[in-house]
TORPA-4810 file (N, C-alpha, C, O; in nm, 3 decimals):
<nodes>
NODE_1_-7.899_3.197_5.869_-7.796_3.095_5.874_-7.682_3.143_5.962_-7.594_3.214_5.915_M
NODE_2_-7.683_3.106_6.084_-7.571_3.127_6.175_-7.502_3.262_6.165_-7.380_3.267_6.157_G
NODE_3_-7.577_3.371_6.167_-7.516_3.503_6.164_-7.476_3.552_6.025_-7.420_3.661_6.013_G
NODE_4_-7.504_3.476_5.922_-7.472_3.519_5.785_-7.598_3.578_5.724_-7.704_3.515_5.729_V
NODE_5_-7.589_3.698_5.668_-7.708_3.757_5.607_-7.760_3.671_5.492_-7.681_3.608_5.422_P
NODE_6_-7.891_3.668_5.472_-7.947_3.587_5.363_-7.904_3.641_5.227_-7.879_3.761_5.213_P
NODE_7_-7.895_3.553_5.127_-7.858_3.599_4.991_-7.951_3.710_4.943_-8.073_3.701_4.957_P
NODE_8_-7.891_3.814_4.888_-7.968_3.925_4.833_-8.002_4.033_4.933_-8.072_4.128_4.898_G
NODE_9_-7.957_4.022_5.057_-7.995_4.119_5.160_-7.903_4.241_5.163_-7.935_4.339_5.231_S
NODE_10_-7.791_4.239_5.093_-7.701_4.354_5.091_-7.735_4.443_4.972_-7.685_4.423_4.861_R
NODE_11_-7.820_4.539_4.996_-7.866_4.630_4.891_-7.747_4.702_4.829_-7.658_4.752_4.899_A
NODE_12_-7.747_4.707_4.697_-7.644_4.779_4.625_-7.515_4.702_4.602_-7.429_4.749_4.528_G
NODE_13_-7.500_4.585_4.663_-7.378_4.507_4.646_-7.381_4.436_4.510_-7.484_4.385_4.467_A
NODE_14_-7.265_4.434_4.444_-7.254_4.363_4.317_-7.274_4.214_4.337_-7.222_4.158_4.434_R
NODE_15_-7.349_4.149_4.250_-7.363_4.004_4.263_-7.233_3.931_4.231_-7.145_3.984_4.164_P
NODE_16_-7.224_3.809_4.281_-7.104_3.726_4.265_-7.135_3.610_4.171_-7.247_3.559_4.169_V
NODE_17_-7.036_3.570_4.093_-7.046_3.450_4.011_-6.943_3.351_4.063_-6.822_3.374_4.050_L
NODE_18_-6.990_3.240_4.122_-6.904_3.134_4.172_-6.886_3.031_4.061_-6.982_2.976_4.009_Y
NODE_19_-6.759_3.005_4.027_-6.725_2.920_3.914_-6.652_2.793_3.954_-6.550_2.797_4.022_L
NODE_20_-6.706_2.682_3.910_-6.636_2.555_3.921_-6.547_2.544_3.796_-6.565_2.619_3.701_D
NODE_21_-6.452_2.452_3.797_-6.364_2.431_3.682_-6.398_2.301_3.610_-6.442_2.304_3.495_V
NODE_22_-6.378_2.188_3.677_-6.396_2.059_3.610_-6.543_2.036_3.578_-6.629_2.043_3.667_D
NODE_23_-6.571_2.008_3.452_-6.707_1.989_3.405_-6.772_2.118_3.359_-6.873_2.114_3.289_G
NODE_24_-6.716_2.233_3.397_-6.771_2.363_3.358_-6.680_2.428_3.254_-6.722_2.453_3.142_V
NODE_25_-6.557_2.456_3.292_-6.460_2.515_3.198_-6.370_2.408_3.138_-6.306_2.431_3.035_L
NODE_26_-6.365_2.293_3.200_-6.286_2.178_3.156_-6.382_2.060_3.137_-6.389_1.972_3.223_N
NODE_27_-6.456_2.058_3.024_-6.558_1.954_3.006_-6.497_1.817_2.977_-6.382_1.804_2.937_P
NODE_28_-6.579_1.715_3.000_-6.535_1.577_2.978_-6.523_1.543_2.830_-6.432_1.470_2.791_D
NODE_29_-6.613_1.596_2.749_-6.614_1.566_2.604_-6.622_1.698_2.527_-6.727_1.730_2.471_E
NODE_30_-6.514_1.774_2.524_-6.520_1.907_2.464_-6.544_1.905_2.314_-6.508_1.811_2.244_P
NODE_31_-6.607_2.011_2.267_-6.630_2.028_2.124_-6.503_2.085_2.061_-6.409_2.121_2.133_S
NODE_32_-6.497_2.094_1.929_-6.380_2.156_1.864_-6.358_2.298_1.915_-6.453_2.367_1.950_P
NODE_33_-6.234_2.339_1.920_-6.200_2.473_1.969_-6.137_2.472_2.106_-6.083_2.574_2.150_G
NODE_34_-6.142_2.359_2.174_-6.076_2.346_2.304_-5.932_2.303_2.281_-5.903_2.228_2.188_F
NODE_35_-5.843_2.351_2.366_-5.703_2.310_2.358_-5.666_2.235_2.485_-5.717_2.265_2.593_T
NODE_36_-5.578_2.137_2.470_-5.535_2.058_2.585_-5.410_2.118_2.647_-5.320_2.166_2.578_E
NODE_37_-5.407_2.115_2.779_-5.294_2.165_2.857_-5.260_2.061_2.962_-5.348_2.000_3.022_H
NODE_38_-5.131_2.040_2.982_-5.086_1.948_3.087_-5.065_2.026_3.216_-4.999_2.130_3.218_R
NODE_39_-5.122_1.973_3.323_-5.103_2.028_3.457_-5.060_1.910_3.542_-5.143_1.835_3.594_V
NODE_40_-4.930_1.895_3.556_-4.878_1.776_3.624_-4.918_1.653_3.545_-4.885_1.641_3.427_G
NODE_41_-4.988_1.561_3.610_-5.034_1.440_3.541_-5.175_1.455_3.484_-5.231_1.360_3.429_R
NODE_42_-5.232_1.573_3.498_-5.368_1.597_3.451_-5.367_1.661_3.313_-5.274_1.733_3.277_L
NODE_43_-5.471_1.635_3.237_-5.495_1.704_3.111_-5.617_1.791_3.129_-5.724_1.743_3.167_T
NODE_44_-5.602_1.919_3.102_-5.711_2.015_3.114_-5.744_2.065_2.974_-5.654_2.101_2.898_V
NODE_45_-5.872_2.067_2.942_-5.917_2.116_2.811_-5.990_2.247_2.832_-6.090_2.254_2.904_R
NODE_46_-5.940_2.352_2.767_-5.996_2.486_2.785_-6.028_2.550_2.651_-5.965_2.520_2.550_L
NODE_47_-6.127_2.638_2.653_-6.167_2.710_2.533_-6.145_2.859_2.552_-6.186_2.915_2.654_S
NODE_48_-6.079_2.925_2.456_-6.064_3.070_2.466_-6.199_3.142_2.470_-6.209_3.252_2.523_P
NODE_49_-6.303_3.078_2.413_-6.437_3.136_2.417_-6.483_3.154_2.561_-6.545_3.255_2.595_E
NODE_50_-6.454_3.055_2.646_-6.493_3.067_2.787_-6.428_3.189_2.851_-6.492_3.261_2.928_H
NODE_51_-6.302_3.213_2.819_-6.235_3.331_2.873_-6.304_3.459_2.831_-6.325_3.548_2.914_G
NODE_52_-6.341_3.469_2.705_-6.410_3.588_2.655_-6.546_3.604_2.724_-6.584_3.714_2.763_A
NODE_53_-6.617_3.493_2.738_-6.748_3.499_2.803_-6.736_3.544_2.949_-6.816_3.624_2.996_W
NODE_54_-6.636_3.492_3.019_-6.619_3.528_3.160_-6.577_3.674_3.175_-6.622_3.742_3.268_L
NODE_55_-6.493_3.722_3.086_-6.457_3.864_3.091_-6.580_3.951_3.067_-6.594_4.057_3.127_R
NODE_56_-6.668_3.905_2.979_-6.793_3.976_2.954_-6.879_3.978_3.082_-6.930_4.083_3.121_E
NODE_57_-6.894_3.863_3.145_-6.974_3.855_3.268_-6.914_3.939_3.381_-6.987_3.987_3.468_L
NODE_58_-6.783_3.956_3.380_-6.717_4.037_3.484_-6.763_4.182_3.480_-6.740_4.257_3.574_A
NODE_59_-6.827_4.222_3.371_-6.885_4.356_3.364_-7.004_4.374_3.458_-7.039_4.487_3.493_G
NODE_60_-7.065_4.263_3.498_-7.182_4.270_3.585_-7.168_4.190_3.714_-7.244_4.210_3.808_R
NODE_61_-7.072_4.100_3.719_-7.058_4.009_3.832_-6.914_4.005_3.880_-6.821_4.017_3.801_L
NODE_62_-6.896_3.987_4.010_-6.762_3.963_4.064_-6.734_3.813_4.053_-6.804_3.732_4.113_D
NODE_63_-6.632_3.777_3.976_-6.599_3.636_3.955_-6.517_3.582_4.072_-6.424_3.647_4.120_L
NODE_64_-6.553_3.462_4.116_-6.485_3.395_4.227_-6.474_3.247_4.193_-6.572_3.185_4.150_V
NODE_65_-6.357_3.189_4.213_-6.341_3.045_4.193_-6.412_2.970_4.305_-6.392_3.000_4.423_W
NODE_66_-6.495_2.873_4.268_-6.561_2.785_4.363_-6.532_2.643_4.317_-6.620_2.571_4.271_A
NODE_67_-6.406_2.605_4.331_-6.356_2.479_4.278_-6.257_2.418_4.375_-6.194_2.489_4.454_T
NODE_68_-6.242_2.288_4.368_-6.142_2.224_4.451_-6.000_2.260_4.406_-5.904_2.228_4.476_T
NODE_69_-5.986_2.326_4.291_-5.856_2.379_4.249_-5.816_2.495_4.341_-5.698_2.527_4.353_W
NODE_70_-5.913_2.558_4.405_-5.896_2.672_4.492_-5.803_2.777_4.430_-5.824_2.816_4.315_E
NODE_71_-5.701_2.823_4.503_-5.614_2.930_4.451_-5.534_2.887_4.328_-5.487_2.971_4.252_E
NODE_72_-5.517_2.757_4.308_-5.443_2.707_4.192_-5.516_2.731_4.061_-5.456_2.725_3.953_H
NODE_73_-5.646_2.758_4.069_-5.723_2.787_3.948_-5.670_2.913_3.879_-5.675_2.923_3.757_A
NODE_74_-5.618_3.008_3.954_-5.562_3.128_3.893_-5.443_3.094_3.804_-5.434_3.142_3.691_N
NODE_75_-5.353_3.012_3.854_-5.230_2.978_3.781_-5.258_2.887_3.661_-5.205_2.910_3.553_Q
NODE_76_-5.339_2.784_3.681_-5.353_2.682_3.578_-5.474_2.699_3.486_-5.475_2.647_3.375_Y
NODE_77_-5.574_2.772_3.531_-5.696_2.789_3.450_-5.712_2.935_3.407_-5.712_2.965_3.288_I
NODE_78_-5.725_3.023_3.503_-5.750_3.164_3.474_-5.646_3.228_3.384_-5.680_3.303_3.293_G
NODE_79_-5.519_3.199_3.410_-5.412_3.259_3.328_-5.423_3.213_3.183_-5.390_3.289_3.092_S
NODE_80_-5.468_3.091_3.161_-5.481_3.039_3.024_-5.607_3.090_2.955_-5.619_3.081_2.832_R
NODE_81_-5.700_3.145_3.033_-5.823_3.201_2.976_-5.817_3.353_2.967_-5.914_3.417_2.925_L
NODE_82_-5.705_3.411_3.005_-5.691_3.556_2.999_-5.766_3.629_3.109_-5.807_3.744_3.091_G
NODE_83_-5.784_3.563_3.223_-5.854_3.626_3.335_-5.753_3.684_3.434_-5.642_3.634_3.448_L
NODE_84_-5.793_3.790_3.502_-5.707_3.841_3.610_-5.712_3.742_3.726_-5.793_3.649_3.726_P
NODE_85_-5.626_3.761_3.823_-5.630_3.676_3.942_-5.763_3.698_4.012_-5.804_3.812_4.036_E
NODE_86_-5.830_3.589_4.046_-5.961_3.595_4.110_-5.953_3.542_4.252_-5.869_3.458_4.282_L
NODE_87_-6.041_3.592_4.339_-6.049_3.532_4.472_-6.107_3.391_4.460_-6.162_3.355_4.356_P
NODE_88_-6.094_3.313_4.565_-6.148_3.177_4.565_-6.214_3.147_4.699_-6.181_3.208_4.801_H
NODE_89_-6.306_3.053_4.696_-6.367_3.004_4.819_-6.277_2.893_4.872_-6.238_2.803_4.797_V
NODE_90_-6.245_2.900_5.000_-6.159_2.800_5.063_-6.244_2.683_5.110_-6.313_2.692_5.212_D
NODE_91_-6.239_2.574_5.034_-6.315_2.455_5.072_-6.233_2.363_5.161_-6.284_2.307_5.258_F
NODE_92_-6.105_2.347_5.128_-6.022_2.250_5.201_-6.002_2.291_5.346_-5.989_2.204_5.433_S
NODE_93_-6.000_2.419_5.374_-5.979_2.465_5.511_-6.107_2.502_5.583_-6.102_2.552_5.696_G
NODE_94_-6.221_2.480_5.521_-6.347_2.521_5.581_-6.384_2.433_5.699_-6.383_2.310_5.688_Y
NODE_95_-6.415_2.495_5.809_-6.462_2.424_5.929_-6.610_2.455_5.945_-6.648_2.572_5.952_E
NODE_96_-6.695_2.352_5.950_-6.838_2.377_5.969_-6.862_2.465_6.090_-6.793_2.455_6.192_P
NODE_97_-6.961_2.553_6.078_-6.993_2.647_6.184_-7.137_2.629_6.228_-7.221_2.580_6.152_E
NODE_98_-7.166_2.668_6.352_-7.306_2.662_6.396_-7.392_2.744_6.300_-7.354_2.853_6.258_P
NODE_99_-7.505_2.689_6.265_-7.596_2.760_6.175_-7.578_2.724_6.028_-7.657_2.769_5.945_G
NODE_100_-7.475_2.645_5.995_-7.461_2.601_5.855_-7.586_2.524_5.815_-7.652_2.464_5.900_D
NODE_101_-7.621_2.526_5.687_-7.739_2.453_5.643_-7.730_2.305_5.682_-7.623_2.245_5.680_P
NODE_102_-7.845_2.250_5.716_-7.850_2.107_5.751_-7.830_2.026_5.624_-7.885_2.056_5.519_R
NODE_103_-7.749_1.922_5.638_-7.715_1.836_5.524_-7.730_1.690_5.565_-7.674_1.649_5.666_V
NODE_104_-7.807_1.611_5.487_-7.813_1.468_5.518_-7.673_1.407_5.514_-7.593_1.439_5.426_P
NODE_105_-7.644_1.320_5.609_-7.511_1.263_5.625_-7.455_1.204_5.494_-7.339_1.227_5.462_L
NODE_106_-7.537_1.130_5.420_-7.488_1.068_5.297_-7.459_1.169_5.186_-7.392_1.136_5.088_L
NODE_107_-7.509_1.292_5.201_-7.484_1.395_5.100_-7.368_1.487_5.133_-7.335_1.576_5.054_Q
NODE_108_-7.306_1.468_5.248_-7.196_1.557_5.290_-7.089_1.576_5.183_-7.051_1.691_5.157_L
NODE_109_-7.039_1.470_5.119_-6.934_1.492_5.019_-6.980_1.579_4.901_-6.902_1.659_4.850_P
NODE_110_-7.104_1.564_4.859_-7.154_1.641_4.745_-7.196_1.782_4.785_-7.204_1.871_4.700_R
NODE_111_-7.223_1.804_4.914_-7.274_1.932_4.963_-7.163_2.020_5.021_-7.192_2.127_5.075_M
NODE_112_-7.039_1.977_5.011_-6.931_2.047_5.082_-6.911_2.191_5.038_-6.849_2.269_5.111_R
NODE_113_-6.960_2.229_4.922_-6.939_2.366_4.873_-7.045_2.464_4.923_-7.020_2.584_4.927_K
NODE_114_-7.162_2.416_4.959_-7.275_2.503_4.983_-7.253_2.601_5.099_-7.265_2.722_5.078_W
NODE_115_-7.222_2.555_5.218_-7.204_2.645_5.333_-7.089_2.744_5.309_-7.106_2.863_5.337_A
NODE_116_-6.972_2.700_5.259_-6.866_2.798_5.235_-6.905_2.905_5.132_-6.865_3.020_5.145_P
NODE_117_-6.983_2.867_5.030_-7.028_2.967_4.932_-7.124_3.066_4.998_-7.111_3.187_4.978_I
NODE_118_-7.219_3.016_5.076_-7.313_3.106_5.145_-7.239_3.204_5.236_-7.270_3.323_5.239_L
NODE_119_-7.142_3.153_5.309_-7.067_3.241_5.399_-6.981_3.340_5.321_-6.970_3.456_5.361_R
NODE_120_-6.921_3.296_5.211_-6.841_3.386_5.129_-6.927_3.497_5.068_-6.885_3.612_5.062_H
NODE_121_-7.048_3.462_5.023_-7.137_3.561_4.961_-7.177_3.669_5.061_-7.196_3.785_5.023_A
NODE_122_-7.190_3.633_5.187_-7.215_3.729_5.295_-7.331_3.825_5.262_-7.319_3.946_5.280_D
NODE_123_-7.441_3.769_5.215_-7.559_3.851_5.190_-7.572_3.905_5.048_-7.674_3.964_5.013_G
NODE_124_-7.470_3.884_4.967_-7.478_3.930_4.828_-7.559_3.830_4.746_-7.562_3.711_4.777_R
NODE_125_-7.623_3.878_4.642_-7.684_3.789_4.545_-7.572_3.715_4.475_-7.463_3.768_4.458_S
NODE_126_-7.600_3.590_4.434_-7.494_3.517_4.366_-7.550_3.413_4.271_-7.662_3.364_4.286_F
NODE_127_-7.468_3.383_4.172_-7.492_3.271_4.082_-7.381_3.171_4.107_-7.266_3.207_4.132_A
NODE_128_-7.417_3.044_4.099_-7.320_2.936_4.117_-7.329_2.846_3.995_-7.434_2.790_3.967_W
NODE_129_-7.217_2.833_3.924_-7.209_2.750_3.804_-7.124_2.628_3.836_-7.006_2.639_3.869_V
NODE_130_-7.187_2.509_3.826_-7.119_2.386_3.865_-7.186_2.270_3.790_-7.301_2.281_3.747_D
NODE_131_-7.114_2.161_3.775_-7.174_2.042_3.714_-7.240_1.954_3.819_-7.313_1.861_3.784_D
NODE_132_-7.217_1.982_3.947_-7.279_1.906_4.056_-7.344_2.004_4.152_-7.277_2.067_4.233_V
NODE_133_-7.476_2.017_4.141_-7.553_2.097_4.236_-7.663_2.005_4.288_-7.764_1.984_4.222_I
NODE_134_-7.642_1.951_4.408_-7.735_1.852_4.461_-7.877_1.906_4.481_-7.899_2.027_4.495_P
NODE_135_-7.972_1.814_4.482_-8.112_1.849_4.500_-8.133_1.927_4.630_-8.210_2.023_4.633_F
NODE_136_-8.066_1.886_4.737_-8.083_1.954_4.866_-8.043_2.101_4.855_-8.109_2.187_4.914_T
NODE_137_-7.939_2.132_4.782_-7.898_2.271_4.761_-8.006_2.345_4.683_-8.046_2.455_4.719_V
NODE_138_-8.053_2.283_4.577_-8.158_2.348_4.495_-8.282_2.375_4.579_-8.345_2.480_4.565_R
NODE_139_-8.317_2.281_4.666_-8.434_2.300_4.752_-8.410_2.413_4.852_-8.498_2.496_4.874_R
NODE_140_-8.291_2.417_4.914_-8.263_2.522_5.012_-8.255_2.660_4.946_-8.290_2.760_5.007_Q
NODE_141_-8.209_2.664_4.821_-8.196_2.792_4.750_-8.329_2.844_4.697_-8.341_2.963_4.665_A
NODE_142_-8.429_2.759_4.689_-8.556_2.796_4.628_-8.619_2.919_4.692_-8.675_3.003_4.622_L
NODE_143_-8.611_2.929_4.824_-8.673_3.044_4.891_-8.600_3.176_4.858_-8.651_3.284_4.888_R
NODE_144_-8.482_3.166_4.798_-8.404_3.286_4.761_-8.388_3.294_4.610_-8.287_3.345_4.561_H
NODE_145_-8.486_3.243_4.536_-8.471_3.226_4.391_-8.442_3.355_4.316_-8.387_3.349_4.206_R
NODE_146_-8.477_3.470_4.369_-8.442_3.595_4.300_-8.297_3.635_4.326_-8.235_3.701_4.243_R
NODE_147_-8.245_3.595_4.441_-8.110_3.635_4.481_-8.004_3.529_4.451_-7.885_3.558_4.451_A
NODE_148_-8.048_3.405_4.426_-7.955_3.295_4.400_-7.991_3.232_4.267_-8.105_3.191_4.244_V
NODE_149_-7.892_3.225_4.180_-7.910_3.159_4.049_-7.817_3.038_4.046_-7.695_3.054_4.050_R
NODE_150_-7.874_2.919_4.038_-7.796_2.796_4.030_-7.796_2.750_3.885_-7.902_2.728_3.827_L
NODE_151_-7.677_2.735_3.827_-7.664_2.693_3.688_-7.592_2.560_3.685_-7.471_2.552_3.707_V
NODE_152_-7.667_2.457_3.659_-7.609_2.322_3.651_-7.564_2.297_3.507_-7.644_2.304_3.414_R
NODE_153_-7.437_2.270_3.493_-7.375_2.252_3.361_-7.359_2.104_3.330_-7.325_2.026_3.418_V
NODE_154_-7.384_2.067_3.207_-7.360_1.931_3.160_-7.208_1.912_3.154_-7.140_1.978_3.074_D
NODE_155_-7.155_1.823_3.236_-7.009_1.804_3.246_-6.947_1.759_3.115_-6.829_1.784_3.091_A
NODE_156_-7.023_1.695_3.030_-6.969_1.651_2.901_-6.944_1.769_2.809_-6.845_1.770_2.735_A
NODE_157_-7.032_1.868_2.811_-7.024_1.983_2.719_-6.955_2.105_2.778_-6.886_2.178_2.707_R
NODE_158_-6.974_2.127_2.908_-6.920_2.247_2.971_-7.015_2.365_2.956_-7.127_2.351_2.907_G
NODE_159_-6.969_2.479_3.000_-7.047_2.603_2.997_-7.085_2.639_2.853_-7.002_2.630_2.763_L
NODE_160_-7.210_2.680_2.833_-7.258_2.715_2.699_-7.290_2.864_2.689_-7.307_2.932_2.790_T
NODE_161_-7.297_2.913_2.568_-7.332_3.053_2.545_-7.471_3.084_2.599_-7.495_3.191_2.654_R
NODE_162_-7.562_2.990_2.585_-7.698_3.011_2.635_-7.697_3.034_2.787_-7.768_3.121_2.837_R
NODE_163_-7.616_2.957_2.859_-7.605_2.975_3.004_-7.543_3.111_3.037_-7.586_3.177_3.132_Q
NODE_164_-7.444_3.151_2.961_-7.381_3.282_2.983_-7.482_3.394_2.960_-7.489_3.488_3.039_V
NODE_165_-7.561_3.384_2.854_-7.663_3.485_2.826_-7.765_3.493_2.940_-7.808_3.602_2.978_D
NODE_166_-7.803_3.376_2.995_-7.894_3.375_3.108_-7.834_3.442_3.231_-7.904_3.514_3.303_G
NODE_167_-7.707_3.418_3.256_-7.639_3.483_3.369_-7.631_3.634_3.348_-7.649_3.710_3.443_L
NODE_168_-7.604_3.676_3.227_-7.596_3.820_3.194_-7.730_3.888_3.224_-7.734_3.994_3.286_W
NODE_169_-7.839_3.827_3.180_-7.972_3.884_3.204_-8.004_3.886_3.354_-8.053_3.986_3.406_R
NODE_170_-7.975_3.775_3.422_-8.001_3.768_3.566_-7.923_3.876_3.640_-7.978_3.946_3.724_W
NODE_171_-7.795_3.891_3.608_-7.711_3.991_3.676_-7.763_4.132_3.649_-7.758_4.217_3.738_A
NODE_172_-7.813_4.157_3.530_-7.870_4.288_3.499_-7.990_4.320_3.586_-8.012_4.436_3.622_G
NODE_173_-8.069_4.219_3.618_-8.185_4.239_3.706_-8.145_4.252_3.852_-8.220_4.311_3.930_R
NODE_174_-8.029_4.201_3.891_-7.985_4.203_4.030_-7.915_4.332_4.068_-7.903_4.362_4.187_R
NODE_175_-7.868_4.409_3.973_-7.786_4.528_4.004_-7.861_4.624_4.094_-7.971_4.669_4.064_R
NODE_176_-7.798_4.653_4.207_-7.853_4.751_4.301_-7.971_4.702_4.381_-8.036_4.782_4.449_G
NODE_177_-8.001_4.574_4.375_-8.115_4.522_4.449_-8.068_4.449_4.573_-7.957_4.396_4.579_R
NODE_178_-8.151_4.448_4.668_-8.128_4.371_4.790_-8.262_4.349_4.857_-8.358_4.421_4.830_G
NODE_179_-8.268_4.251_4.941_-8.392_4.227_5.015_-8.354_4.172_5.151_-8.244_4.119_5.170_R
NODE_180_-8.445_4.185_5.243_-8.419_4.138_5.377_-8.508_4.017_5.403_-8.625_4.017_5.366_V
NODE_181_-8.453_3.917_5.466_-8.529_3.797_5.500_-8.438_3.701_5.574_-8.317_3.721_5.581_G
NODE_182_-8.497_3.599_5.628_-8.419_3.499_5.702_-8.384_3.382_5.613_-8.462_3.344_5.526_A
NODE_183_-8.269_3.326_5.636_-8.227_3.210_5.555_-8.292_3.085_5.608_-8.269_2.976_5.554_F
</nodes>
């Protein structure tokens, strides 16, 4: 992909966990235990359990915000979950580059995260947790299924313990691994 190493090709590099916020950490229909927070005119529902789970995953994965909240996720989400300041993928300022994955025109709005995440990963294995992972992304990631873990979250419920356990196991298998191949 346009000069970017394929996922999983950087041997020994720690895998990355790309995190969306809305629908993942801020579900549409949260269960008991979530607290509401006002962010301007928005209401955000967060669970302290998510913070504990993410801190646990940080033992094996480098956490990165992959949300349209971008750097604001640190102030309004991460700080309320007890997370340190995390890097973020810049979606709003991303300019398509030669070699970016091909995307059907009608899917451009839903696919806007894929190329910036691939470029940010820069050859590292990664997991992406989001409530919207289009079919085209899943199809393109299939050839890298050992190096890329896509976790589609039910936006009504948000991130679950079962999904966290799956990420923990996947990250344990990825430690110190890399492979070479073309994207």
